[in-house]
C-alpha positions in Angstrom: 23.4 45.7 -12.5 23.9 43.7 -9.2 22.5 40.2 -9.1 21.7 38.7 -5.6 22.9 35.1 -6.1 21.1 34.1 -2.9 18.0 35.4 -4.1 18.5 33.9 -7.5 19.3 30.5 -6.3 16.3 30.5 -3.9 14.0 31.5 -6.8 15.5 28.5 -8.9 15.4 26.1 -6.0 11.7 27.0 -5.6 11.0 26.8 -9.2 12.5 23.4 -9.2 10.5 22.1 -6.2 7.3 23.3 -7.9 8.2 21.6 -11.3 9.2 18.2 -9.2 6.0 18.6 -7.2 3.8 18.8 -10.3 5.7 15.9 -11.8 5.3 13.7 -8.7 1.7 14.6 -8.4 0.9 13.9 -11.9 2.8 10.5 -11.8 0.8 9.6 -8.6 -2.3 10.6 -10.3 -1.6 8.5 -13.4 -0.5 5.6 -11.1 -3.8 5.8 -8.9 -6.1 6.5 -11.5 -5.2 3.2 -13.0 -5.6 1.6 -9.6 -8.8 3.2 -9.2 -10.2 1.8 -12.4 -9.0 -1.6 -11.3 -10.6 -1.2 -7.7 -14.1 -0.3 -9.4 -13.9 -3.7 -11.1 -12.6 -5.6 -7.8 -15.7 -4.4 -6.2 -17.8 -6.0 -8.9 -15.3 -9.1 -8.9 -15.7 -9.4 -5.0 -19.5 -9.1 -5.1 -19.7 -12.0 -7.5 -17.2 -14.2 -5.8 -18.3 -13.7 -2.4 -21.6 -15.1 -3.3 -20.0 -18.1 -5.0 -17.1 -19.2 -2.7 -17.5 -19.9 1.2 -15.7 -18.2 3.9 -13.6 -21.3 4.4 -12.8 -21.2 0.7 -11.8 -17.5 1.1 -9.6 -18.7 4.2 -7.6 -21.2 2.0 -7.2 -18.5 -0.6 -6.1 -16.0 2.1 -3.4 -18.4 3.4 -2.3 -18.9 -0.1 -2.0 -15.1 -0.9 -0.1 -14.7 2.5 2.1 -17.6 1.9 2.9 -16.1 -1.6 3.5 -12.8 -0.2 6.5 -14.0 1.9 8.1 -15.9 -1.0 7.7 -13.1 -3.4 9.1 -10.8 -0.8 12.2 -12.8 -0.3 12.4 -13.2 -4.1 11.8 -9.6 -5.0 13.3 -7.9 -2.0 14.7 -4.6 -2.7 15.2 -5.0 -6.4 12.7 -2.1 -7.3 14.4 0.3 -4.8 17.7 -0.4 -6.4 16.2 0.9 -9.6 14.5 3.8 -8.1 17.3 5.3 -6.3 19.9 5.2 -9.2 21.3 8.6 -9.9 21.6 7.7 -13.5 20.1 4.8 -15.6 22.9 2.4 -16.5 21.9 -0.2 -18.8 24.5 -2.8 -18.0 23.7 -2.2 -14.1 20.0 -2.6 -14.8 20.7 -5.8 -16.9 22.6 -7.5 -14.0 19.8 -6.9 -11.6 17.2 -8.0 -14.2 19.2 -11.1 -14.8 19.3 -12.1 -11.0 15.4 -11.4 -10.6 14.8 -13.9 -13.4 16.7 -16.4 -11.3 15.0 -15.4 -8.1 11.6 -16.1 -9.7 12.5 -19.8 -10.7 13.7 -20.3 -7.1 10.5 -18.9 -5.8 8.2 -20.9 -7.8 10.1 -24.0 -6.9 9.7 -23.2 -3.3 5.9 -22.8 -3.4 5.7 -25.9 -5.3 7.5 -28.1 -2.8 6.9 -26.2 0.4 2.9 -25.9 -0.1 2.0 -28.7 2.5 4.2 -27.3 5.1 2.9 -23.9 4.6 -0.7 -25.1 4.8 0.1 -26.9 8.1 1.3 -23.7 9.7 -1.9 -22.1 8.7 -4.0 -25.1 10.1 -5.8 -25.2 6.7 -5.3 -28.4 4.9 -7.4 -27.3 1.8 -4.8 -24.4 1.3 -2.3 -26.8 -0.4 -3.7 -26.5 -4.0 -4.1 -22.7 -4.1 -0.4 -22.3 -2.4 0.9 -24.2 -5.3 -1.2 -22.3 -7.9 0.6 -19.2 -6.7 3.9 -20.4 -8.0 2.4 -19.1 -11.6 2.6 -15.8 -10.1 5.9 -15.4 -8.2 7.9 -16.8 -11.2 7.4 -13.6 -12.9 7.0 -11.1 -10.0 10.8 -10.2 -9.5 11.4 -9.5 -13.2 8.3 -7.6 -13.3 9.1 -5.5 -10.2 12.4 -4.6 -11.9 10.8 -3.5 -15.3 8.0 -1.6 -13.7 10.5 0.3 -11.2 12.6 1.1 -14.4 9.7 2.6 -16.1 9.0 4.8 -13.1 12.5 5.8 -12.6 12.3 7.0 -16.2 9.0 9.0 -15.6 6.8 6.6 -17.9 4.0 7.0 -15.5 1.1 7.2 -18.2 2.4 4.2 -20.0 2.4 2.2 -16.7 -0.9 3.3 -15.9 -2.5 2.3 -19.1 -0.6 -1.2 -18.8 -1.7 -1.8 -15.1 -5.3 -0.8 -15.8 -5.7 -3.0 -18.9 -3.8 -5.9 -17.3 -6.1 -5.7 -14.1 -9.4 -5.4 -15.9 -8.4 -8.3 -18.3 -7.2 -10.4 -15.3 -10.6 -9.8 -13.4 -12.6 -10.5 -16.3 -10.9 -13.9 -17.0 -10.9 -14.8 -13.2 -14.7 -14.3 -12.9 -15.4 -16.6 -15.6 -13.2 -19.3 -14.1 -14.4 -18.8 -10.5 -18.2 -18.9 -11.7 -17.3 -22.1 -13.4 -15.1 -24.0 -10.7 -16.0 -22.4 -7.5 -12.7 -23.2 -5.7 -10.1 -21.4 -3.6 -7.5 -22.0 -6.3 -9.7 -20.5 -9.1 -9.7 -17.3 -7.4 -6.0 -16.9 -8.1 -6.5 -16.9 -11.9 -7.3 -13.0 -11.8 -3.8 -12.4 -10.2 -2.1 -14.9 -12.4 -3.5 -13.3 -15.7 -2.8 -9.7 -14.6 0.7 -10.3 -13.5 1.7 -12.1 -16.7 0.1 -9.3 -18.8 2.1 -6.7 -16.8 5.5 -8.7 -16.9 5.2 -8.9 -20.7 4.0 -5.4 -21.2 6.7 -3.9 -19.1 9.5 -6.2 -20.6 8.5 -4.9 -24.1 8.5 -1.2 -22.9 11.8 -1.5 -21.4 13.5 -3.9 -23.5 16.4 -1.4 -24.3 17.8 -1.4 -20.8 16.6 -4.8 -19.8 17.9 -7.1 -22.5 21.7 -7.2 -23.5 25.1 -7.6 -21.8 24.9 -7.1 -18.0 27.5 -5.2 -16.2 28.3 -6.7 -12.8 30.8 -4.0 -11.5 27.9 -2.4 -9.1 26.0 -5.8 -8.6 27.5 -6.6 -5.1 26.5 -3.1 -4.0 23.0 -3.2 -5.3 22.3 -6.6 -3.9 23.5 -5.6 -0.5 21.3 -2.6 -0.7 18.4 -5.1 -1.9 19.2 -7.3 1.0 18.8 -4.7 3.8 15.4 -3.6 2.3 14.5 -7.4 2.3 15.2 -7.6 5.9 13.0 -4.5 6.7 10.1 -6.1 4.6 10.3 -9.5 6.2 9.8 -8.0 9.6 6.9 -5.9 8.3 5.4 -9.0 6.7 5.7 -10.9 10.0 3.9 -8.2 11.8 1.1 -8.1 9.2 0.6 -12.0 9.0 1.1 -12.9 12.6 -2.5 -11.8 13.5 -4.0 -14.0 10.5 -2.0 -16.9 11.3 -2.9 -16.9 15.1 -6.7 -16.2 13.9 -6.8 -18.9 11.4 -5.1 -21.6 13.8 -7.2 -20.6 16.9 -10.6 -19.5 15.5 -10.6 -21.4 12.0 -10.5 -20.7 8.4 -13.8 -18.9 8.5 -12.2 -15.9 10.3 -9.4 -15.7 7.8 -12.0 -15.6 5.2 -13.8 -12.9 7.0 -10.7 -11.0 7.3 -9.9 -11.5 3.5 -13.3 -10.0 2.7 -12.7 -7.0 5.0 -9.6 -6.2 3.4 -11.4 -5.7 0.0 -13.3 -2.8 1.1 -10.6 -1.3 3.7 -7.1 -1.7 3.3 -7.0 -2.7 -0.5 -8.3 0.8 -1.7 -6.2 2.6 0.6 -3.2 0.4 -0.4 -3.7 1.6 -4.0 -3.4 5.3 -2.9 -0.2 4.2 -0.9 1.4 2.4 -3.8 0.8 5.1 -6.2 2.3 7.8 -3.9 5.2 5.4 -2.9 6.0 4.7 -6.4 6.0 8.1 -7.6 7.9 9.6 -4.6 10.7 7.1 -4.3 12.9 8.2 -6.8 12.7 11.9 -5.5 14.0 10.9 -2.2 17.5 10.3 -3.7 18.0 14.0 -3.6 17.9 14.1 0.1 20.5 11.4 0.8 23.4 13.9 1.7 21.6 17.1 2.2 18.6 17.7 4.8 17.8 21.4 3.8 15.2 20.6 1.3 13.9 17.6 3.4 13.1 19.5 6.5 10.6 21.6 4.8 9.3 19.2 2.0 9.0 16.0 4.2 7.1 18.2 6.9 4.6 19.7 4.2 4.1 16.2 2.5 3.4 14.3 5.7 1.1 17.1 7.0 -0.9 17.2 3.8 -1.4 13.5 3.6 -2.7 13.3 7.1 -5.1 16.0 6.3 -6.3 14.2 3.3 -6.2 10.6 4.4 -7.5 10.6 8.0 -10.8 12.4 7.2 -11.5 10.2 4.4 -10.8 7.1 6.4 -13.1 8.3 9.1 -16.0 8.7 6.6 -15.2 5.2 5.3 -15.3 3.7 8.7 -18.8 5.2 9.4 -20.0 4.0 6.0 -18.8 0.4 6.1 -21.8 -1.0 8.1 -24.1 0.1 5.2 -21.8 -0.9 2.2 -20.6 -4.4 3.3 -24.0 -6.2 3.4 -25.0 -4.8 0.2 -21.8 -5.7 -1.5 -21.1 -9.1 -0.1 -24.7 -10.4 0.6 -25.3 -12.1 4.0 -23.0 -13.9 6.2 -20.3 -11.5 6.2 -21.1 -9.4 9.5 -17.7 -10.2 11.3 -16.0 -8.6 8.1 -17.7 -5.2 8.8 -15.9 -5.0 12.2 -12.5 -6.2 10.9 -12.8 -3.7 8.0 -13.4 -0.6 10.3 -10.2 -1.5 12.3 -8.3 -1.9 9.2 -9.4 1.2 7.7 -8.1 3.1 10.8 -4.7 1.2 10.6 -4.3 1.6 6.8 -5.2 5.4 6.8 -2.4 5.9 9.4 -0.2 3.5 7.5 -0.1 5.6 4.5 1.3 8.3 6.1 3.8 6.0 8.1 4.9 4.3 4.9 5.9 7.5 3.0 8.1 8.5 5.8 9.7 5.0 5.9 10.1 5.0 2.3 12.0 8.1 2.5 14.1 6.7 5.5 14.7 3.6 3.3 15.9 5.7 0.4 18.4 7.4 2.4 19.5 4.0 4.0 18.5 4.5 7.7 18.1 0.8 8.1 18.8 0.9 11.8 16.0 3.3 12.5 13.7 1.2 10.2 14.5 -2.1 12.0 14.0 -0.7 15.3 10.5 0.6 14.5 9.7 -2.5 12.7 11.0 -4.8 15.5 8.8 -2.7 18.0 5.6 -3.4 15.8 6.4 -7.2 15.7 6.9 -7.2 19.5 3.4 -5.4 20.0 1.6 -7.7 17.6 3.0 -10.6 18.9 2.0 -9.9 22.4 -1.6 -9.0 21.5 -1.8 -12.1 19.1 -0.5 -14.3 22.1 -3.2 -12.7 24.4 -6.0 -13.4 21.8 -4.9 -17.0 21.5 -4.6 -17.4 25.4 -7.9 -15.8 26.1 -9.7 -17.3 23.2 -10.9 -13.8 22.3 -10.6 -12.9 18.7 -10.9 -9.2 18.7 -7.7 -8.7 20.5 -6.1 -9.4 17.2 -7.3 -6.1 16.1 -5.8 -4.1 18.8 -2.1 -4.5 17.9 -1.9 -3.1 14.3 -3.3 0.4 15.0 -1.5 0.7 18.3 1.8 -0.4 16.9 1.6 1.8 14.0 1.3 5.0 16.3 4.4 4.0 18.2 6.3 3.1 15.0 5.6 6.5 13.7 6.8 8.2 16.7 10.2 6.5 16.4 10.5 7.3 12.7 9.5 11.0 13.3 11.8 11.5 16.3 14.7 10.0 14.5 14.2 12.2 11.5 13.6 15.2 13.5 16.6 14.8 15.5 18.7 14.6 12.3 17.0 17.8 11.0 14.8 16.1 8.4 11.4 17.0 9.9 9.9 20.0 11.8 8.3 18.1 14.4 6.3 21.0 16.1 4.7 21.9 12.7 4.1 18.3 11.9 2.4 17.6 15.2 0.1 20.4 14.7 -0.9 19.2 11.3 -1.7 15.7 12.8 -3.9 17.1 15.7 -5.8 19.3 13.2 -6.4 16.2 10.7 -7.3 14.0 13.7 -9.9 16.4 15.0 -11.6 16.9 11.7 -11.6 13.0 11.3 -13.5 12.5 14.5 -16.1 15.1 13.6 -16.4 13.4 10.2 -16.8 10.0 11.8 -19.2 11.2 14.4 -21.5 12.8 11.9 -21.7 9.8 9.5 -22.2 7.4 12.6 -25.0 9.5 14.0 -27.1 10.0 10.7 -26.6 6.3 9.8 -27.7 5.2 13.2 -30.6 7.4 13.2 -31.8 5.9 9.9 -31.0 2.2 10.9 -34.7 1.2 9.8 -34.3 2.8 6.4 -33.2 1.2 3.3 -29.5 0.8 2.6 -29.4 3.2 -0.3 -31.1 6.0 2.1 -28.5 5.4 4.7 -25.8 5.7 2.3 -27.2 8.7 0.8 -27.1 10.3 4.5 -23.6 9.2 4.9 -22.7 11.0 1.5 -24.5 14.1 2.7 -22.2 14.4 5.6 -19.4 14.0 3.3 -20.5 16.8 1.1 -21.2 19.1 4.1 -17.7 18.6 5.3 -16.2 19.1 1.8 -18.4 22.3 1.6 -17.1 23.6 4.9 -13.5 22.6 3.9 -13.9 24.7 0.5 -15.2 27.7 2.2 -12.5 27.7 4.7 -9.7 26.4 2.5 -7.3 29.5 2.6 -7.0 28.6 6.4 -6.4 24.9 5.9 -2.9 23.7 5.9 -3.4 21.1 2.8 -4.5 24.0 0.7 -1.7 26.2 1.8 0.8 23.4 1.0 -0.8 22.7 -2.2 -0.4 26.4 -3.1 3.1 26.7 -1.9 4.3 23.8 -4.3 2.2 24.8 -7.3 -0.2 21.9 -7.1 -3.2 24.4 -7.4 -3.5 27.6 -9.6 -3.6 30.8 -7.8 -6.8 32.7 -7.9 -6.8 35.6 -10.3 
C-alpha cells in the first residue's frame, strides 16, 4: 500500500494545529475566566471607593500607579518572556533568572522609597508622595512573581494559575475595601494591589518551587538578560507613549483630570486589558515555533488577527454606546468627564488588543527593529498631540493621539510581517473592513436607542442597549457560516462541527 507522505504530513500538521488551538483557547479561557471574576468584584470596589475618595485623591493614586508601572517595568523587563520562549524548561537556567528577579525587586523598592518626592514633582501633585512610597510594597515582589507565573504558563498550568489569581484578586479587593472605608486616603487605595500581589507571589513560588529554588546555572544568563533588556526597551517606549498624556493632563489641567482618567480606565481599558493579558499569556509560548519558519505563521497569524478583530471591535462599539448609561449609575455624580475619556479609551483598547497580539509575535521572533520603529512613531504622535493640548489649553486633544497612533503602528507591523511572508495582508484587510463595518452598525444602533430613551430610567436605557446586542448576536448566529470568525473557529477545531 502506497503512503502519500505529503498528505500524511499535512494531516498530522493540521491535527497538531487543532490540538494546539484548543490548548491555547483553553488556557486563555481559564486565565480570562479568573480575570473576569476579579473584574466583577472590581466594579463593586470601584463603585464603593469612587464615593469615598475625591477625584483629587484618585489623581494622586493614578500618579502613584503610573510611577510604579515605570519602576516595575525596568525591574521586571523581559524576564517573563524569557521563560515563555524557552524551548525546554531548564531548572538551572530558570533559577538564574529568578535570582536576578529577587535582586531587581529590592532595587525597585529602594528607588520608589527614595525617589517619591521627585516623581510627585513631575506629576505636579505633592500629595502623591505617600502613595508612591506605598507602591514599594508591591514592586519588591513583582519581578519574582512575574518569573514564577511565566514559568507556570510555560508548563501549561493555566487552571492552577486561574484559581490562584482569582482567589488573590478577590481577597485583595475585600481587604482593600475595608481599609479604604476606614482611612479614605489615596495610599489606602493601594492595599488591594499589595494584598493581591503578595498572595500571587507566595502561591506561584510554592507551585513552581521545584524549578525556582536550588543551584542556578549561569551559562545562558548573559543571553537571557540580553533578550530581557531588548524587551525592556520596547516596553519603556510603550510606557512613555501611554503615560505622557496623563502627565501633561495632570500638570496642565490638575489632579482632578487625572482622577477622572483613572476612573474612566476602570470601565474601559481595564476589562479589555484582562482579555488582552489572557490571550497574550496563553499565546506567547506558541510563537516560539515560528522563529525559524513562516509557513505556519502566514496562515495562523492572519486567521488569529482577523478573528480577534471580529470579536473585539463590535464588542467595543457596544460598550462605547453603553458607557453614558453605566458610568453615572456605577460611580455616582461628579464623573461626567470620565464618560468621554472612557469612550475614547475603549476604542483605543479594542484596537490595541489586536495590535498587541501581533507585537507579541514579533517580540517572540526577536524583531526589535520593527517593534522599536512602530513604538517610536507612536511616541512622536502622542508627544505632538500632548504638546498641542498643553499649548492651546484644550484637554480633549490629549485623547486624539492614542487611537490615531495605534492605527499607524499596526500598519507598520502588518507591513513588516507581510513583507517577510508571515501575514496575508489582503485577507487580513478584508477581515478588518468587515469587523469595522459591523462595529459601526452596532454603535449606531446602541447610540440611537439610548438617545431616543434619554428621559427614561437608566435601567430602561441599559435594557435597550442590551436589546441591540441581542439583536446583533441573533443576526450573527443566523449568518454564522458566512462569517470569518466562525469559519476560522471551525478550521482550528475550536467549535464542534454540526452533525
